[in-house]
VOGU-3710 file (C-alpha; in Angstrom, 3 decimals, decimal comma):
1> mkyflfslfl> 19,850/-31,003/-13,464  23,208/-30,986/-15,263  22,104/-27,896/-17,190  21,042/-26,232/-13,961  24,454/-26,863/-12,392  26,225/-25,741/-15,537  24,239/-22,507/-15,546  25,424/-21,829/-12,001  28,994/-22,232/-13,240  28,279/-19,726/-16,024
11> lgtiaansqs> 26,884/-17,257/-13,535  30,156/-17,221/-11,671  31,815/-15,761/-14,759  28,973/-13,319/-15,325  28,914/-11,872/-11,830  32,153/-9,937/-12,170  30,772/-8,112/-15,208  27,353/-7,254/-13,769  26,633/-3,585/-13,164  24,560/-2,221/-10,344
21> snsdsillpk> 22,029/0,440/-11,212  22,697/4,036/-10,237  20,501/5,123/-7,366  18,547/8,329/-7,671  19,989/11,306/-5,808  18,528/11,884/-2,367  19,637/15,509/-2,101  17,496/18,588/-2,561  18,272/20,755/-5,570  20,783/23,447/-4,609
31> qpvlilggnl> 19,107/25,972/-6,883  15,457/27,116/-6,785  12,879/25,096/-8,753  10,048/26,616/-10,762  7,039/24,508/-11,753  5,757/26,562/-14,652  2,204/27,186/-15,787  0,219/24,231/-14,468  -3,448/23,908/-13,550  -3,345/24,089/-9,762
41> idvetgnvre> -6,104/22,177/-7,960  -7,316/23,831/-4,778  -8,331/20,720/-2,827  -10,198/22,722/-0,183  -12,646/24,217/-2,702  -12,364/21,902/-5,702  -11,553/24,900/-7,904  -8,731/25,116/-10,448  -6,284/27,993/-10,787  -5,089/27,893/-14,373
51> nsslliengl> -1,598/28,832/-15,523  -0,171/28,775/-11,991  3,537/28,565/-11,232  5,186/27,407/-8,014  8,596/28,611/-6,883  10,277/26,098/-4,559  13,301/26,798/-2,376  14,844/24,666/0,375  12,004/22,165/0,281  9,229/24,730/0,712
61> ikkigknlkv> 6,753/26,454/-1,594  8,024/30,011/-1,520  5,681/31,647/-4,015  2,622/30,828/-6,132  1,552/33,070/-9,001  1,304/33,618/-12,744  4,195/35,949/-13,490  6,802/35,160/-10,881  10,160/36,834/-10,650  12,495/33,909/-11,100
71> pdnttvidak> 15,911/33,843/-9,383  19,022/33,118/-11,432  20,024/29,486/-12,015  16,476/28,260/-11,438  15,545/24,746/-12,582  12,323/24,967/-14,596  9,761/22,148/-14,877  7,291/22,827/-17,651  3,799/21,958/-16,391  1,777/23,706/-19,089
81> gkwllpglid> -1,368/21,733/-19,841  -0,788/19,540/-16,805  -2,370/19,340/-13,376  -0,820/20,212/-10,027  -2,050/18,373/-6,948  -0,691/18,245/-3,399  0,938/14,990/-2,321  -1,593/12,381/-1,225  -2,006/11,160/2,366  -2,899/7,552/3,184
91> shihlfqsgs> -4,334/7,976/6,665  -4,337/4,294/7,634  -1,556/1,812/6,894  0,390/-0,874/8,793  4,074/-1,395/8,023  4,159/-4,475/10,263  2,018/-6,228/7,636  3,055/-6,928/4,056  -0,293/-7,477/2,341  0,551/-11,146/1,707
101> iytrpdginl> -1,361/-14,256/2,738  1,232/-14,899/5,469  1,040/-11,579/7,261  -1,903/-12,100/9,660  -1,439/-15,440/11,435  -4,309/-14,496/13,745  -6,582/-14,898/10,703  -4,975/-17,568/8,523  -2,004/-19,222/10,153  0,411/-20,503/7,505
111> akyrpyeter> 3,481/-20,343/9,735  4,505/-23,890/8,838  5,158/-22,635/5,293  6,469/-19,208/6,207  7,343/-18,701/9,892  5,925/-15,492/11,292  9,390/-14,284/12,281  10,475/-14,742/8,651  7,559/-12,537/7,614  8,541/-9,919/10,200
121> qwlrdnmgdl> 12,166/-9,948/9,070  11,081/-9,539/5,444  9,148/-6,451/6,466  12,156/-4,970/8,248  14,353/-5,689/5,231  11,876/-4,339/2,695  10,290/-1,389/4,486  12,209/1,025/2,285  10,860/-0,672/-0,838  7,266/-0,471/0,399
131> lrrylacgit> 7,682/3,203/1,248  9,132/3,998/-2,179  6,097/2,354/-3,735  3,849/4,743/-1,809  5,853/7,656/-3,170  5,713/6,238/-6,705  1,901/6,313/-6,340  2,003/9,987/-5,332  1,529/9,361/-1,600  3,883/11,713/0,238
141> tvidiggply> 2,561/11,070/3,753  1,488/7,832/5,433  -0,057/7,364/8,859  0,882/4,037/10,430  -1,966/3,106/12,769  -0,109/0,614/14,945  2,794/-1,799/15,024  5,741/-3,100/17,082  8,102/-0,785/18,906  10,935/-1,778/16,564
151> qfpyrdrfnk> 9,310/0,345/13,852  10,043/3,686/15,525  13,778/3,777/14,626  12,800/2,912/11,049  10,341/5,838/11,038  13,076/8,186/12,243  15,519/6,952/9,594  13,133/7,007/6,651  11,720/10,410/7,582  15,180/11,807/6,822
161> lytspqilmt> 15,122/10,369/3,286  13,484/12,147/0,383  12,898/8,789/-1,303  10,350/7,999/1,414  7,019/9,578/2,254  6,774/11,264/5,624  5,652/8,749/8,264  3,400/9,495/11,236  3,345/6,500/13,554  2,080/4,968/16,753
171> gplvstyqpe> 3,359/1,849/18,501  1,588/-1,307/19,698  -2,183/-1,179/19,825  -3,517/-0,820/23,357  -6,143/-3,524/23,091  -9,144/-5,046/24,811  -8,312/-8,339/23,087  -5,081/-10,305/22,523  -4,908/-12,570/19,447  -3,029/-15,756/20,319
181> afkvddspii> -0,805/-15,470/17,223  0,468/-12,064/18,356  1,743/-13,271/21,714  5,296/-12,662/20,511  8,196/-10,474/21,583  7,567/-6,844/20,673  3,979/-7,585/19,729  1,995/-5,192/17,524  -1,077/-5,724/19,723  -1,006/-5,841/23,539
191> kantpeeare> -4,008/-6,420/25,754  -4,587/-4,178/28,747  -6,384/-6,023/31,527  -6,780/-3,052/33,854  -6,905/0,750/33,572  -3,402/0,995/35,044  -2,052/-1,473/32,493  -3,593/0,690/29,762  -1,839/3,760/31,146  1,454/1,893/31,363
201> lvrrqlaykp> 1,171/0,736/27,734  0,745/4,367/26,687  3,668/5,522/28,860  5,891/2,764/27,461  5,651/4,343/24,011  6,493/7,888/25,078  10,272/7,406/24,960  9,904/6,639/21,219  8,036/9,921/20,611  4,917/8,479/18,966
211> dfikvwfiir> 2,879/10,822/16,806  -0,312/9,515/18,442  -1,693/6,470/20,328  -4,176/3,846/19,166  -6,697/1,738/21,059  -8,035/-1,495/19,538  -11,562/-1,585/20,988  -13,094/-4,998/20,263  -16,478/-5,844/21,771  -17,982/-8,588/19,605
221> gmgkpgeemi> -17,291/-12,088/20,940  -15,594/-10,872/24,111  -18,292/-12,023/26,495  -18,426/-8,550/28,031  -20,580/-5,556/27,232  -18,628/-2,573/26,005  -19,420/-0,572/29,138  -17,378/-2,977/31,298  -14,262/-2,315/29,252  -14,687/1,448/29,165
231> pivqaaidet> -12,471/2,101/32,248  -9,586/0,524/30,306  -10,300/2,515/27,137  -10,923/5,691/29,114  -7,610/5,315/30,981  -5,725/4,967/27,683  -7,439/8,048/26,273  -6,809/10,058/29,409  -3,132/9,097/29,582  -2,726/9,916/25,895
241> hknglklaih> -4,260/13,366/26,215  -2,331/14,025/29,421  0,853/13,638/27,365  -0,295/15,997/24,616  -1,119/13,346/22,012  -4,261/12,450/20,089  -5,847/9,010/20,134  -7,091/6,857/17,269  -9,550/4,091/18,041  -10,452/0,954/16,071
251> tqellaaklg> -14,235/0,860/15,830  -15,933/-1,606/13,512  -18,905/-1,745/15,886  -21,392/1,052/16,427  -21,330/0,662/20,217  -17,525/0,859/20,302  -17,606/3,978/18,123  -20,118/5,691/20,400  -18,272/4,810/23,579  -14,893/5,742/22,111
261> vkygadflvh> -16,026/9,180/20,959  -17,952/9,775/24,182  -14,788/9,324/26,226  -12,513/11,398/24,025  -11,145/9,481/20,996  -9,936/11,871/18,300  -9,885/9,619/15,227  -12,259/6,788/14,324  -10,408/4,297/12,139  -12,949/2,092/10,329
271> spedgiidde> -16,625/2,531/9,804  -19,106/0,782/12,066  -20,303/-2,214/10,057  -23,181/-3,374/12,238  -25,419/-0,330/12,113  -26,080/3,125/10,725  -24,386/6,019/12,488  -27,135/7,967/14,250  -27,515/11,659/15,066  -26,220/11,129/18,602
281> lidlmrknkv> -22,857/9,920/17,307  -22,767/12,567/14,575  -23,308/15,292/17,203  -20,557/13,835/19,406  -18,125/13,665/16,477  -18,887/17,224/15,436  -18,616/18,565/18,998  -15,303/16,785/19,690  -13,866/17,497/16,201  -13,337/13,808/15,524
291> sygptmivnr> -11,851/12,609/12,210  -13,343/9,605/10,448  -11,578/7,056/8,232  -14,052/4,562/6,727  -11,517/2,038/5,219  -13,918/0,856/2,551  -11,967/-1,895/0,760  -9,926/-3,804/3,340  -12,579/-6,484/3,904  -12,376/-7,473/0,247
301> gitgffsddr> -8,641/-8,104/0,237  -8,563/-11,549/1,768  -11,247/-12,915/-0,567  -8,907/-12,534/-3,539  -6,755/-15,389/-2,229  -9,621/-17,874/-2,459  -11,461/-16,920/-5,624  -10,742/-15,887/-9,186  -12,932/-12,800/-8,894  -10,048/-10,382/-8,351
311> kltpyefana> -8,582/-9,182/-11,634  -5,259/-7,463/-11,124  -4,829/-4,163/-12,948  -1,826/-2,887/-14,938  -1,386/-0,321/-12,139  -1,045/-3,109/-9,562  1,306/-5,187/-11,717  3,528/-2,126/-12,186  3,506/-0,637/-8,686  2,704/-3,266/-6,033
321> npyvlgtlfd> 5,574/-5,167/-4,469  5,834/-8,166/-6,842  6,573/-10,743/-4,131  3,570/-9,694/-2,057  1,357/-9,635/-5,144  2,624/-13,091/-6,101  1,249/-14,636/-2,911  -2,252/-14,167/-4,363  -1,548/-17,392/-6,244  0,169/-19,386/-3,491
331> fkhlpepeir> -2,914/-21,304/-2,412  -2,836/-23,052/-5,771  0,235/-24,988/-4,627  0,169/-24,901/-0,816  -0,978/-28,293/0,513  -3,852/-26,829/2,528  -6,958/-28,353/0,952  -9,067/-27,957/4,084  -8,325/-24,250/4,428  -8,981/-23,699/0,728
341> krytsllasp> -12,193/-25,696/0,868  -13,405/-23,951/4,014  -12,814/-20,426/2,723  -14,017/-21,147/-0,800  -17,228/-22,621/0,572  -17,632/-19,701/2,961  -17,164/-17,061/0,277  -19,616/-18,787/-2,039  -22,296/-19,281/0,606  -25,491/-17,194/0,345
351> efqarsikrd> -25,093/-16,209/3,998  -21,620/-14,717/3,454  -22,691/-12,975/0,271  -25,666/-11,424/2,057  -23,519/-10,280/4,998  -20,954/-8,744/2,660  -23,588/-6,861/0,707  -25,187/-5,592/3,901  -21,831/-4,597/5,456  -20,719/-2,690/2,369
361> sikrvnlkkv> -24,088/-0,979/2,126  -23,866/0,149/5,762  -20,354/1,520/5,182  -21,483/3,490/2,141  -24,468/4,960/3,976  -22,317/5,844/6,982  -19,667/7,530/4,855  -22,152/9,687/2,985  -23,951/10,622/6,198  -20,753/11,592/8,007
371> wnaginvvag> -19,506/13,581/5,003  -22,782/15,482/4,695  -22,569/16,314/8,403  -19,303/18,174/7,838  -17,101/15,713/9,763  -13,429/15,539/8,748  -13,477/12,423/6,527  -10,082/11,008/5,526  -8,950/8,391/3,024  -7,109/5,430/4,490
381> tdagnpgtfh> -6,651/1,906/3,196  -5,565/-0,253/6,149  -2,872/-1,389/3,713  -0,719/-4,298/4,780  -3,687/-6,514/5,546  -3,880/-9,558/3,261  -4,693/-8,499/-0,281  -4,606/-4,768/0,482  -1,328/-3,789/-1,150  0,872/-0,947/0,028
391> gtsfldelka> 0,605/2,025/-2,336  -1,699/0,743/-5,053  -4,709/0,117/-2,810  -5,155/3,866/-2,267  -6,719/4,324/-5,699  -9,198/1,520/-4,996  -10,099/3,172/-1,686  -10,854/6,478/-3,399  -13,026/4,718/-5,975  -14,943/2,959/-3,209
401> mqgaglstad> -15,526/6,319/-1,521  -16,879/7,622/-4,810  -19,177/4,615/-4,851  -20,719/5,919/-1,628  -21,708/9,132/-3,397  -18,697/11,394/-2,875  -17,542/13,473/-5,828  -14,013/13,394/-7,225  -13,376/16,739/-5,541  -14,617/15,270/-2,254
411> vlksatinga> -12,338/12,252/-2,378  -9,322/14,372/-3,359  -10,010/16,538/-0,331  -10,231/13,456/1,887  -6,936/12,252/0,399  -5,021/15,472/1,039  -5,941/18,364/3,336  -8,364/16,336/5,470  -5,642/13,788/6,237  -3,367/16,620/7,352
421> kifgkeaqig> -6,037/17,871/9,752  -6,182/14,639/11,790  -3,120/15,544/13,826  -2,960/19,288/13,177  -0,515/19,172/10,237  -2,592/21,312/7,845  -0,181/24,277/8,137  2,609/22,039/6,774  1,053/19,610/4,270  -2,187/18,739/2,512
431> slaegklanv> -2,568/21,597/0,006  -0,489/23,743/-2,318  0,103/26,987/-0,457  2,990/29,333/0,218  5,081/28,294/3,203  4,039/24,632/3,094  6,266/21,686/2,323  6,785/21,289/-1,411  4,813/18,050/-1,849  3,581/18,401/-5,413
441> lilkqnplen> 2,262/15,925/-7,983  2,337/16,774/-11,682  -0,311/14,800/-13,571  -0,871/14,517/-17,309  -4,650/14,225/-16,827  -7,255/16,001/-14,712  -8,156/14,014/-11,554  -11,257/16,164/-11,012  -12,735/14,632/-14,156  -11,628/11,052/-13,490
451> idaltsleti> -9,898/9,744/-10,378  -7,954/7,301/-12,576  -5,938/10,349/-13,650  -3,842/9,703/-10,545  -2,188/6,927/-12,569  -0,990/9,568/-15,070  1,527/10,799/-12,497  4,530/12,224/-14,344  6,637/14,033/-11,721  6,763/13,810/-7,926
461> vnrgfittpe> 8,099/16,577/-5,715  8,598/15,274/-2,179  9,631/17,996/0,278  11,443/19,664/-2,610  13,095/16,500/-3,937  12,210/15,875/-7,585  11,743/12,395/-9,011  9,475/10,244/-11,186  7,578/6,999/-10,507  10,044/5,087/-12,689
471> kirpdspenl> 13,100/6,423/-10,863  11,683/5,891/-7,392  10,890/2,201/-8,004  13,501/0,877/-10,466  12,983/-2,781/-11,275  15,813/-5,097/-10,285  16,406/-8,233/-12,386  14,734/-10,257/-9,639  11,691/-7,948/-9,683  11,364/-8,339/-13,448
481> aqkqlnayna> 11,474/-12,127/-13,160  8,834/-12,036/-10,421  6,589/-9,658/-12,360  6,451/-11,905/-15,392  5,821/-14,904/-13,125  2,899/-13,098/-11,471  1,375/-12,235/-14,824  1,906/-15,817/-16,029  -0,105/-17,091/-13,063  -2,744/-14,419/-13,675
491> rnidaflepy> -2,791/-15,444/-17,365  -2,491/-11,762/-18,296  -0,616/-11,606/-21,586  0,034/-7,842/-21,624  1,398/-7,764/-18,071  3,421/-10,902/-18,827  5,153/-9,300/-21,801  5,781/-5,937/-20,133  9,090/-6,931/-18,401  10,557/-8,243/-21,681
501> addvevytfp> 12,605/-6,356/-24,256  10,961/-5,849/-27,642  13,707/-7,965/-29,262  13,840/-10,638/-26,537  15,467/-13,920/-27,548  14,138/-17,241/-26,215  16,377/-20,329/-26,247  16,391/-23,959/-25,321  19,478/-24,216/-23,132  22,273/-23,834/-24,005
511> dkllykgkea> 22,010/-22,092/-27,393  19,099/-23,245/-29,571  17,102/-20,162/-30,559  13,372/-20,870/-30,434  12,068/-17,459/-31,459  12,844/-13,760/-31,201  10,755/-10,707/-30,376  7,954/-9,839/-27,990  5,250/-10,403/-30,614  6,519/-13,928/-31,197
521> mrkqysgmfe> 6,201/-14,475/-27,445  2,646/-13,180/-27,581  1,752/-15,834/-30,154  3,387/-18,542/-28,041  1,658/-17,651/-24,783  -1,653/-15,913/-25,490  -3,452/-19,076/-26,626  -2,111/-21,046/-23,673  -3,281/-18,348/-21,257  -6,764/-18,389/-22,764
531> ktrnlhcelv> -7,202/-22,158/-22,843  -5,291/-23,498/-19,824  -7,542/-22,721/-16,861  -5,401/-24,644/-14,377  -2,111/-23,078/-15,465  0,066/-22,353/-12,449  3,800/-21,951/-11,929  5,262/-22,502/-8,470  8,669/-20,966/-7,833  10,642/-23,713/-6,095
541> nrivvgstvi> 13,931/-21,857/-5,814  15,564/-18,725/-7,197  19,191/-17,694/-7,538  20,187/-14,158/-8,517  23,694/-13,187/-9,570  24,141/-9,724/-11,007  21,772/-9,255/-13,918  20,924/-12,950/-14,286  18,084/-14,765/-12,537  17,720/-18,567/-12,403
551> dhesvtfaad> 14,311/-19,926/-11,449  13,613/-23,562/-10,620  9,916/-23,971/-11,424  7,109/-26,483/-11,044  4,447/-25,860/-13,694  0,928/-27,276/-13,602  -0,955/-27,406/-16,897  -3,878/-29,655/-15,951  -5,410/-30,650/-12,626  -5,137/-34,371/-13,425
561> kepvkavaiy> -1,474/-34,312/-14,493  1,757/-34,091/-12,557  3,538/-30,699/-12,619  6,431/-30,267/-15,030  9,797/-29,420/-13,465  11,824/-26,852/-15,360  14,574/-24,253/-15,061  14,318/-20,793/-16,598  17,311/-18,455/-16,882  16,563/-14,760/-17,387
571> kveagkiakv> 19,256/-12,339/-18,521  18,450/-8,659/-18,015  19,854/-5,803/-20,082  18,883/-2,117/-19,954  16,076/-2,757/-17,474  14,316/-5,487/-19,492  14,581/-9,267/-19,828  16,662/-9,617/-22,997  17,288/-13,386/-23,145  15,561/-16,451/-21,708
581> yftr> 16,929/-20,012/-21,570  14,685/-22,998/-20,747  15,677/-26,509/-19,735  14,064/-29,450/-17,945
//
């Protein structure tokens, strides 16, 4: 403890010398920009136009061609041998949810460890960070499918920033069911008990200028057949259309999907999971020009908190919010043995495994059938739900859509131009064409050959603003400390070493050098990661001053031994952890 207090004293002298990082410019280039000689992917046809150049002025694509007349003082980006793709569109996210274990108290209520209002405040404070992570993943447009009214001013503010994707948003879900945990002020979900209440809930949003309205149509377990709730759903749809907006409807049940489309819903969010979509529904969807977002992966997210089956990828370690990702390991120290036991037993049961296999099979069949019918299929993650991380989950969603039989060209279409078509934005975004917003991704690899090429993103052009993944999500000292902690708990040696400088120095506090260099660290930790199955580090407290981070930790090495209390001090230089001091 004396060393911990002394380190705080040292930090007081360090703080005055700490330097804040320079933020990336948020202004459009004053001069024209030429992206020179790339392989342009036409997402509508799946064809490639080789050696194509794009001239960008004032945030728009002014000209596309091979031998363009270039204005004076043009900034040139050499894209020869690289691939040009329009900015991606995640057609289903929720910014009122973080993706952590604490974010859906209607499912798992851990409010005694993290009050729900604390979770909501974290989301307000960190919305900009989550949005930058979307952009760093090449997602230049997100569609928020429901949340509290307080989000609308945030949408308006972030839509003016080039460091954020464009946000299309609705307000609280007009629902046939009210979860007890969401009976809070400015709730994200509000039950309508009568048709007039449904109309009033729609009208209440109009002053905020929503981009659309959403109905949460839940039938299962309600004690009512779907037909009895249709007047409420129909009133919401009618009031929405009366005010010139489109309506999205939550439909994880085949009956709800049929009834919703029959009475005018424009966008089915989720695939029915209890039955195969039949020709009657296909014909209704085609006739009414309904869009379809299957959300293939969201059901898997929560299971990662209760099993060791989920293996985090380098892409997730690098791009997901590190604090949200870190909650994957929280159940190893939260004193909730009954919850852990209940969910672990449930996930391992033959009944749950059979239901999961059947549900996923139905979703794959439905997706392929709807795609083959020519319906506008869009890629959306439902990100923000537990274990479905903002930004990084989009790649997993596209892979799951491929698993249903869609080609890489198909999924790229669903991730771009099809998303723009949901709300009639295809003249502005969704493909690379003259007159559209300059949302351009420059990739080092060809995504038509392998969808993982999306991780080779080199340059992002967002409405004419030019940046890179590294610039749009710079790692703060606190982020670096959290990243290495996450990888420690995942026992992933490569991800653990990534935040450290190659010549990192590790000390016993205050000044005894233990070893130097990243490879020496690898030798110290790799064997422990391989052998210590119960290894887990709980962050008890963290103090950040300038470029120094002090973590008070409780480390478990074996299930039958008491955790070891320790303090780690991380000093960051040039964007990497340069020195570490340990004391107990």
